[in-house]
TORKOL-171328 format. One record per residue (C-alpha): x, z, y. Coordinates in Angstrom, 2 decimals. Example, Ala and Ser with C-alpha at 12.3 -4.5 7.8 and 13.67 -1.06 7.14 Angstrom:
# residues 2
atom X=12.30 | Z=7.80 | Y=-4.50
atom X=13.67 | Z=7.14 | Y=-1.06
END
This chain:
# residues 385
atom X=68.63 | Z=149.70 | Y=34.10
atom X=71.78 | Z=148.59 | Y=33.02
atom X=74.17 | Z=150.47 | Y=35.30
atom X=73.53 | Z=153.56 | Y=32.65
atom X=75.68 | Z=151.72 | Y=30.15
atom X=78.78 | Z=153.02 | Y=31.88
atom X=77.93 | Z=156.42 | Y=31.31
atom X=76.65 | Z=155.92 | Y=27.57
atom X=79.54 | Z=153.92 | Y=26.54
atom X=81.77 | Z=157.02 | Y=27.75
atom X=79.28 | Z=159.40 | Y=25.98
atom X=79.47 | Z=157.69 | Y=22.70
atom X=83.11 | Z=159.82 | Y=22.28
atom X=81.77 | Z=162.72 | Y=22.10
atom X=80.11 | Z=161.36 | Y=18.18
atom X=78.15 | Z=163.20 | Y=15.95
atom X=77.63 | Z=166.09 | Y=17.60
atom X=76.33 | Z=164.66 | Y=21.29
atom X=74.44 | Z=161.96 | Y=19.50
atom X=72.71 | Z=164.72 | Y=17.25
atom X=71.98 | Z=166.74 | Y=20.04
atom X=70.36 | Z=164.17 | Y=22.18
atom X=68.31 | Z=163.27 | Y=19.57
atom X=67.00 | Z=166.57 | Y=19.43
atom X=66.69 | Z=166.65 | Y=22.95
atom X=64.15 | Z=163.82 | Y=23.01
atom X=62.36 | Z=165.10 | Y=19.92
atom X=61.83 | Z=168.43 | Y=22.19
atom X=63.82 | Z=170.72 | Y=19.29
atom X=65.79 | Z=172.34 | Y=22.19
atom X=67.08 | Z=174.84 | Y=20.20
atom X=68.90 | Z=172.81 | Y=17.74
atom X=70.09 | Z=171.07 | Y=20.63
atom X=71.62 | Z=173.95 | Y=22.07
atom X=73.66 | Z=174.06 | Y=18.51
atom X=74.68 | Z=170.48 | Y=18.79
atom X=76.00 | Z=170.90 | Y=22.50
atom X=77.75 | Z=174.35 | Y=21.63
atom X=79.56 | Z=171.90 | Y=19.57
atom X=80.15 | Z=168.84 | Y=21.62
atom X=81.62 | Z=171.29 | Y=23.77
atom X=83.98 | Z=172.60 | Y=21.90
atom X=84.97 | Z=169.42 | Y=20.28
atom X=85.37 | Z=167.64 | Y=23.93
atom X=88.27 | Z=165.92 | Y=24.03
atom X=88.73 | Z=165.88 | Y=27.50
atom X=87.21 | Z=167.83 | Y=30.49
atom X=85.10 | Z=164.31 | Y=31.65
atom X=83.56 | Z=165.10 | Y=28.00
atom X=83.44 | Z=168.55 | Y=28.28
atom X=81.65 | Z=168.40 | Y=31.40
atom X=78.99 | Z=166.21 | Y=30.15
atom X=77.95 | Z=168.15 | Y=27.20
atom X=77.72 | Z=171.56 | Y=29.80
atom X=75.74 | Z=169.55 | Y=31.98
atom X=73.62 | Z=168.43 | Y=28.77
atom X=73.46 | Z=171.80 | Y=27.49
atom X=71.89 | Z=172.79 | Y=30.87
atom X=69.14 | Z=170.64 | Y=31.19
atom X=68.19 | Z=172.14 | Y=27.13
atom X=68.82 | Z=175.65 | Y=29.02
atom X=66.38 | Z=174.57 | Y=31.35
atom X=63.72 | Z=173.02 | Y=29.38
atom X=63.45 | Z=177.04 | Y=27.54
atom X=63.66 | Z=178.99 | Y=30.63
atom X=67.33 | Z=179.86 | Y=30.58
atom X=67.94 | Z=180.23 | Y=33.65
atom X=71.12 | Z=181.99 | Y=34.04
atom X=72.87 | Z=179.92 | Y=31.20
atom X=71.59 | Z=176.70 | Y=32.57
atom X=73.22 | Z=177.56 | Y=35.95
atom X=76.43 | Z=178.61 | Y=34.27
atom X=76.94 | Z=175.57 | Y=32.21
atom X=75.53 | Z=173.13 | Y=35.27
atom X=78.18 | Z=175.19 | Y=37.20
atom X=80.85 | Z=174.29 | Y=34.81
atom X=80.19 | Z=171.06 | Y=34.33
atom X=80.38 | Z=170.44 | Y=38.27
atom X=83.95 | Z=172.23 | Y=38.33
atom X=85.60 | Z=169.68 | Y=35.49
atom X=84.11 | Z=166.45 | Y=36.70
atom X=81.13 | Z=166.62 | Y=39.34
atom X=78.14 | Z=164.32 | Y=39.02
atom X=74.54 | Z=164.53 | Y=40.69
atom X=73.32 | Z=165.64 | Y=37.76
atom X=75.34 | Z=168.39 | Y=37.15
atom X=74.43 | Z=169.76 | Y=41.00
atom X=70.63 | Z=169.07 | Y=40.73
atom X=70.48 | Z=171.27 | Y=37.38
atom X=72.84 | Z=173.90 | Y=39.03
atom X=70.30 | Z=173.92 | Y=42.13
atom X=66.78 | Z=173.81 | Y=39.81
atom X=68.45 | Z=176.98 | Y=37.78
atom X=69.93 | Z=178.81 | Y=40.94
atom X=66.10 | Z=178.12 | Y=42.33
atom X=64.46 | Z=179.25 | Y=39.46
atom X=66.27 | Z=182.51 | Y=40.05
atom X=65.62 | Z=183.15 | Y=43.16
atom X=69.01 | Z=182.18 | Y=44.73
atom X=67.79 | Z=179.78 | Y=47.23
atom X=71.35 | Z=179.46 | Y=49.46
atom X=73.08 | Z=178.51 | Y=46.46
atom X=70.16 | Z=176.09 | Y=45.34
atom X=70.62 | Z=174.14 | Y=48.54
atom X=73.95 | Z=174.44 | Y=48.64
atom X=74.02 | Z=172.29 | Y=44.61
atom X=71.28 | Z=169.83 | Y=45.96
atom X=73.56 | Z=169.07 | Y=48.89
atom X=76.49 | Z=168.30 | Y=46.98
atom X=73.73 | Z=166.29 | Y=44.90
atom X=72.36 | Z=164.25 | Y=47.65
atom X=75.61 | Z=163.95 | Y=49.04
atom X=76.90 | Z=162.01 | Y=46.07
atom X=74.22 | Z=160.64 | Y=45.72
atom X=74.49 | Z=159.03 | Y=49.19
atom X=77.95 | Z=157.88 | Y=49.30
atom X=78.39 | Z=157.10 | Y=45.29
atom X=77.19 | Z=154.24 | Y=42.70
atom X=74.19 | Z=155.47 | Y=40.62
atom X=75.95 | Z=155.24 | Y=37.54
atom X=78.81 | Z=157.43 | Y=39.00
atom X=76.69 | Z=160.26 | Y=40.90
atom X=73.77 | Z=160.13 | Y=38.08
atom X=71.37 | Z=157.89 | Y=37.57
atom X=67.82 | Z=158.07 | Y=38.28
atom X=68.31 | Z=160.75 | Y=40.98
atom X=67.43 | Z=159.62 | Y=44.59
atom X=67.85 | Z=160.70 | Y=47.53
atom X=63.55 | Z=161.82 | Y=48.45
atom X=63.92 | Z=164.17 | Y=45.14
atom X=66.90 | Z=165.86 | Y=46.35
atom X=65.43 | Z=166.28 | Y=49.72
atom X=62.19 | Z=167.71 | Y=48.97
atom X=64.53 | Z=170.19 | Y=47.04
atom X=66.48 | Z=170.90 | Y=49.86
atom X=63.38 | Z=171.16 | Y=52.15
atom X=61.70 | Z=173.35 | Y=49.38
atom X=65.19 | Z=175.93 | Y=49.42
atom X=64.71 | Z=175.42 | Y=53.66
atom X=60.81 | Z=177.06 | Y=53.08
atom X=62.07 | Z=179.81 | Y=50.25
atom X=64.70 | Z=180.80 | Y=53.30
atom X=62.49 | Z=180.75 | Y=56.32
atom X=60.13 | Z=183.23 | Y=54.46
atom X=63.19 | Z=185.93 | Y=54.32
atom X=65.40 | Z=185.42 | Y=57.64
atom X=62.54 | Z=183.69 | Y=59.61
atom X=64.48 | Z=180.51 | Y=59.81
atom X=66.38 | Z=177.96 | Y=57.81
atom X=70.08 | Z=177.84 | Y=57.34
atom X=71.22 | Z=175.61 | Y=60.09
atom X=74.90 | Z=175.24 | Y=58.53
atom X=73.93 | Z=173.96 | Y=55.32
atom X=72.98 | Z=170.27 | Y=56.34
atom X=72.10 | Z=168.33 | Y=53.30
atom X=74.53 | Z=165.57 | Y=54.57
atom X=77.27 | Z=167.89 | Y=55.15
atom X=80.27 | Z=168.57 | Y=52.46
atom X=78.99 | Z=171.27 | Y=50.39
atom X=80.92 | Z=174.02 | Y=49.86
atom X=79.58 | Z=175.80 | Y=46.11
atom X=81.15 | Z=178.93 | Y=46.62
atom X=81.60 | Z=182.24 | Y=49.03
atom X=85.41 | Z=181.95 | Y=49.91
atom X=86.56 | Z=185.59 | Y=51.65
atom X=88.68 | Z=183.25 | Y=54.02
atom X=87.07 | Z=180.67 | Y=56.23
atom X=88.88 | Z=178.23 | Y=58.65
atom X=88.13 | Z=178.76 | Y=62.53
atom X=86.80 | Z=175.85 | Y=63.95
atom X=88.58 | Z=176.74 | Y=66.99
atom X=92.24 | Z=179.01 | Y=65.63
atom X=93.43 | Z=180.33 | Y=62.55
atom X=91.53 | Z=181.00 | Y=59.23
atom X=89.52 | Z=184.64 | Y=60.08
atom X=88.53 | Z=186.98 | Y=57.52
atom X=84.71 | Z=186.68 | Y=56.71
atom X=82.47 | Z=190.28 | Y=57.05
atom X=81.95 | Z=191.74 | Y=53.79
atom X=78.80 | Z=190.84 | Y=52.00
atom X=76.27 | Z=193.99 | Y=51.94
atom X=74.66 | Z=194.55 | Y=48.29
atom X=70.75 | Z=193.77 | Y=48.41
atom X=69.44 | Z=197.26 | Y=46.88
atom X=66.33 | Z=197.57 | Y=47.57
atom X=64.43 | Z=198.53 | Y=44.69
atom X=61.06 | Z=196.47 | Y=46.14
atom X=63.19 | Z=193.00 | Y=45.70
atom X=65.35 | Z=193.52 | Y=43.10
atom X=63.96 | Z=191.73 | Y=39.86
atom X=64.51 | Z=191.51 | Y=36.22
atom X=64.31 | Z=188.73 | Y=34.04
atom X=65.44 | Z=187.92 | Y=30.47
atom X=65.79 | Z=185.22 | Y=28.04
atom X=66.91 | Z=185.42 | Y=24.08
atom X=69.16 | Z=183.36 | Y=21.66
atom X=68.89 | Z=184.18 | Y=17.90
atom X=71.24 | Z=186.80 | Y=18.17
atom X=71.38 | Z=188.19 | Y=21.69
atom X=69.06 | Z=189.15 | Y=24.11
atom X=70.10 | Z=188.65 | Y=27.89
atom X=68.66 | Z=190.54 | Y=31.12
atom X=69.65 | Z=189.68 | Y=34.23
atom X=69.10 | Z=192.24 | Y=36.91
atom X=68.91 | Z=190.12 | Y=39.98
atom X=70.83 | Z=191.87 | Y=43.03
atom X=72.90 | Z=190.82 | Y=45.08
atom X=76.80 | Z=191.89 | Y=46.10
atom X=76.63 | Z=195.16 | Y=43.89
atom X=80.31 | Z=196.11 | Y=43.30
atom X=80.76 | Z=197.11 | Y=39.61
atom X=82.07 | Z=200.53 | Y=40.22
atom X=78.63 | Z=201.01 | Y=41.54
atom X=77.35 | Z=199.91 | Y=38.08
atom X=76.38 | Z=202.06 | Y=34.98
atom X=75.14 | Z=201.09 | Y=31.66
atom X=74.02 | Z=202.86 | Y=28.57
atom X=72.97 | Z=201.04 | Y=25.47
atom X=70.96 | Z=202.51 | Y=22.70
atom X=69.57 | Z=201.67 | Y=19.52
atom X=66.02 | Z=200.74 | Y=21.11
atom X=66.58 | Z=201.08 | Y=24.33
atom X=68.72 | Z=200.24 | Y=27.40
atom X=69.14 | Z=201.77 | Y=30.74
atom X=70.67 | Z=200.37 | Y=33.98
atom X=71.80 | Z=202.69 | Y=37.31
atom X=72.90 | Z=200.63 | Y=40.77
atom X=73.94 | Z=203.36 | Y=43.15
atom X=75.81 | Z=202.38 | Y=46.06
atom X=76.33 | Z=204.98 | Y=49.26
atom X=73.92 | Z=204.98 | Y=52.02
atom X=71.91 | Z=202.75 | Y=49.54
atom X=68.73 | Z=203.23 | Y=48.06
atom X=69.12 | Z=204.20 | Y=44.05
atom X=67.75 | Z=201.41 | Y=41.70
atom X=67.26 | Z=202.44 | Y=37.91
atom X=66.21 | Z=200.05 | Y=35.11
atom X=64.92 | Z=201.58 | Y=31.91
atom X=64.33 | Z=199.58 | Y=29.08
atom X=62.30 | Z=200.60 | Y=25.72
atom X=63.08 | Z=197.36 | Y=23.64
atom X=61.05 | Z=195.74 | Y=21.22
atom X=63.57 | Z=195.32 | Y=17.86
atom X=66.92 | Z=197.46 | Y=17.75
atom X=70.18 | Z=196.47 | Y=18.73
atom X=73.45 | Z=197.23 | Y=18.04
atom X=75.43 | Z=199.07 | Y=20.96
atom X=78.90 | Z=198.43 | Y=20.39
atom X=78.55 | Z=195.09 | Y=20.49
atom X=76.08 | Z=194.61 | Y=23.73
atom X=78.09 | Z=194.62 | Y=26.80
atom X=77.64 | Z=193.66 | Y=30.62
atom X=79.24 | Z=191.85 | Y=33.70
atom X=78.76 | Z=191.68 | Y=37.24
atom X=78.87 | Z=188.91 | Y=39.46
atom X=77.27 | Z=188.12 | Y=42.92
atom X=73.98 | Z=187.14 | Y=42.23
atom X=73.11 | Z=189.47 | Y=39.51
atom X=73.96 | Z=191.73 | Y=37.21
atom X=73.87 | Z=190.86 | Y=33.38
atom X=73.58 | Z=192.90 | Y=30.30
atom X=73.70 | Z=191.02 | Y=26.89
atom X=72.47 | Z=192.86 | Y=23.97
atom X=73.55 | Z=191.95 | Y=20.35
atom X=70.34 | Z=191.91 | Y=18.22
atom X=70.60 | Z=194.22 | Y=14.79
atom X=68.35 | Z=191.64 | Y=13.11
atom X=68.75 | Z=187.82 | Y=14.19
atom X=65.52 | Z=186.07 | Y=15.01
atom X=62.76 | Z=186.20 | Y=18.05
atom X=61.70 | Z=188.92 | Y=20.02
atom X=57.96 | Z=188.76 | Y=20.92
atom X=58.44 | Z=190.32 | Y=23.87
atom X=61.37 | Z=192.34 | Y=25.72
atom X=59.84 | Z=195.89 | Y=25.80
atom X=58.50 | Z=197.73 | Y=22.46
atom X=59.30 | Z=200.77 | Y=20.36
atom X=62.21 | Z=199.40 | Y=18.99
atom X=60.34 | Z=198.83 | Y=15.38
atom X=59.19 | Z=195.13 | Y=16.59
atom X=59.92 | Z=192.49 | Y=13.72
atom X=61.69 | Z=189.26 | Y=14.50
atom X=60.40 | Z=185.58 | Y=13.32
atom X=62.45 | Z=182.45 | Y=13.89
atom X=62.36 | Z=180.43 | Y=16.80
atom X=59.87 | Z=177.34 | Y=17.34
atom X=61.13 | Z=174.24 | Y=17.60
atom X=59.03 | Z=173.64 | Y=20.80
atom X=58.81 | Z=175.75 | Y=23.31
atom X=56.21 | Z=176.11 | Y=26.01
atom X=57.51 | Z=175.58 | Y=29.49
atom X=55.75 | Z=176.79 | Y=32.91
atom X=53.43 | Z=173.96 | Y=34.80
atom X=56.30 | Z=172.07 | Y=37.29
atom X=54.65 | Z=173.96 | Y=40.59
atom X=55.85 | Z=177.15 | Y=38.82
atom X=59.16 | Z=178.54 | Y=39.70
atom X=60.20 | Z=182.27 | Y=38.40
atom X=61.34 | Z=183.03 | Y=41.86
atom X=59.30 | Z=182.31 | Y=44.14
atom X=55.94 | Z=183.47 | Y=45.50
atom X=55.06 | Z=180.41 | Y=47.56
atom X=52.03 | Z=178.41 | Y=46.17
atom X=54.55 | Z=175.01 | Y=45.44
atom X=51.29 | Z=173.50 | Y=44.08
atom X=49.86 | Z=173.07 | Y=47.55
atom X=53.57 | Z=172.21 | Y=48.84
atom X=54.10 | Z=169.92 | Y=46.26
atom X=51.15 | Z=167.89 | Y=47.17
atom X=51.42 | Z=167.73 | Y=50.84
atom X=55.08 | Z=166.39 | Y=50.02
atom X=53.94 | Z=163.30 | Y=48.20
atom X=51.41 | Z=162.21 | Y=50.16
atom X=54.07 | Z=162.20 | Y=52.64
atom X=55.79 | Z=159.98 | Y=50.40
atom X=53.40 | Z=157.85 | Y=49.79
atom X=53.37 | Z=156.43 | Y=52.49
atom X=56.89 | Z=155.64 | Y=52.79
atom X=57.58 | Z=152.64 | Y=50.88
atom X=60.63 | Z=152.36 | Y=48.76
atom X=63.07 | Z=149.37 | Y=48.17
atom X=65.28 | Z=148.28 | Y=45.83
atom X=66.67 | Z=150.34 | Y=42.77
atom X=64.73 | Z=152.98 | Y=44.39
atom X=61.47 | Z=151.16 | Y=44.39
atom X=62.60 | Z=150.24 | Y=40.19
atom X=62.88 | Z=154.00 | Y=39.26
atom X=59.21 | Z=154.55 | Y=41.31
atom X=58.04 | Z=152.32 | Y=38.78
atom X=59.45 | Z=153.80 | Y=35.88
atom X=58.56 | Z=157.11 | Y=36.98
atom X=54.57 | Z=155.99 | Y=37.67
atom X=54.39 | Z=154.49 | Y=34.27
atom X=55.76 | Z=157.73 | Y=33.00
atom X=54.05 | Z=160.02 | Y=34.43
atom X=50.58 | Z=158.02 | Y=33.38
atom X=52.22 | Z=157.97 | Y=29.69
atom X=50.73 | Z=159.78 | Y=26.89
atom X=52.83 | Z=161.60 | Y=24.36
atom X=54.02 | Z=159.03 | Y=22.25
atom X=54.81 | Z=156.43 | Y=24.94
atom X=57.01 | Z=159.34 | Y=26.66
atom X=58.59 | Z=159.50 | Y=23.32
atom X=59.33 | Z=156.07 | Y=22.75
atom X=60.48 | Z=155.95 | Y=26.64
atom X=63.00 | Z=158.40 | Y=26.17
atom X=64.40 | Z=157.76 | Y=23.03
atom X=64.93 | Z=154.17 | Y=23.66
atom X=66.41 | Z=154.60 | Y=26.49
atom X=68.94 | Z=157.43 | Y=25.37
atom X=69.94 | Z=155.70 | Y=22.43
atom X=70.49 | Z=152.64 | Y=23.54
atom X=72.81 | Z=153.41 | Y=26.11
atom X=70.21 | Z=152.40 | Y=28.78
atom X=70.05 | Z=149.18 | Y=27.64
atom X=66.84 | Z=149.12 | Y=26.18
atom X=63.35 | Z=150.82 | Y=27.74
atom X=60.10 | Z=150.76 | Y=25.05
atom X=57.04 | Z=152.02 | Y=25.30
atom X=56.28 | Z=151.07 | Y=21.71
atom X=56.41 | Z=154.33 | Y=19.72
atom X=55.32 | Z=152.85 | Y=16.62
atom X=58.49 | Z=150.61 | Y=16.97
atom X=60.91 | Z=153.10 | Y=18.45
atom X=60.35 | Z=155.73 | Y=16.00
atom X=62.15 | Z=153.47 | Y=12.70
atom X=64.87 | Z=151.81 | Y=14.61
atom X=68.27 | Z=153.35 | Y=15.20
atom X=69.59 | Z=151.94 | Y=18.52
atom X=73.05 | Z=153.35 | Y=18.29
atom X=73.87 | Z=151.15 | Y=15.27
atom X=71.80 | Z=148.00 | Y=17.05
atom X=73.34 | Z=148.23 | Y=20.56
atom X=75.69 | Z=145.65 | Y=21.65
atom X=78.20 | Z=146.37 | Y=24.60
atom X=78.41 | Z=144.26 | Y=27.73
atom X=80.64 | Z=141.57 | Y=28.72
atom X=84.61 | Z=143.02 | Y=28.93
atom X=83.62 | Z=145.90 | Y=27.31
atom X=83.71 | Z=147.68 | Y=23.50
atom X=81.51 | Z=150.24 | Y=21.69
atom X=83.91 | Z=152.51 | Y=19.70
atom X=83.10 | Z=155.77 | Y=17.90
atom X=85.90 | Z=158.99 | Y=17.62
atom X=85.93 | Z=161.63 | Y=14.90
END
């Protein structure tokens, strides 16, 4: 457990916003955690601090099901300061969005870091077993579309998390890669949405669509998107919105995996649905947001309940050793614990900087480990700000 102290000592430099965000996250108040992580990102003193804040904010977005935002935050974290936890969170977000190739690239990057670096550097708590399972899930999804898994994305190979237009040839000078073709089959394109207090974000998951082929219209109670590429089926999404928006302050963007519409709400608050007659009222966000079951991913059509069960049976026959065995013990305790025991474990471990792991919620609820903790020999706790 002591190896988590290094990260906590560094995180202390993020001072109040990060501390408040982590406390809100432990309390499962993910909306408040997001607001505090926003402040932590803005107030970060250097790239490493900003990367930590982005990585934690990605985790909060994942809890709320904001997969597009989670993927973007995790990407920025991994670009600023690569870590296994940032790559893993990007992988989970991309997997949930149905971007199997990007997900596998991210999980492969996390796996490689776990294999080659100390846990305190790469991402405490992540194991090769878990990451290999994610890589196999990506292979299974890709094989469902192409008939075979991608051979060029070996989990132990050096990961490449971009789509370069020019790639070096093994036998000679660089060659121009073929231009990727847009995917505009209406039967394969889907859309998803999430919301914040002030905006609704709609993501149309159509790949490689050129910006000039996209037409977006915003009205007070409607939004319309048309994707028209010569020689491809025309795709159109018309939405009658649940409540009114401000067209002049709404916008859209086009990237490799998707077309994204950002709608500015006329009245801040929570929508009960995406679509309606434009007269829907708004409510305050709940602190606790129901999340989907672990075996359900928004981008997948497979029965992951059965697949997870089979993978776990295979893994149970493997006997873990060393630190992995200790982590397995803690996971087993956590998985069988009640809600208060889990809250105690989360709060004590996070706020103590990884030096305390308690299962007694009555005791943990009254303690402030942030004030009581002591630094290991040769290190000193400091607060900035």
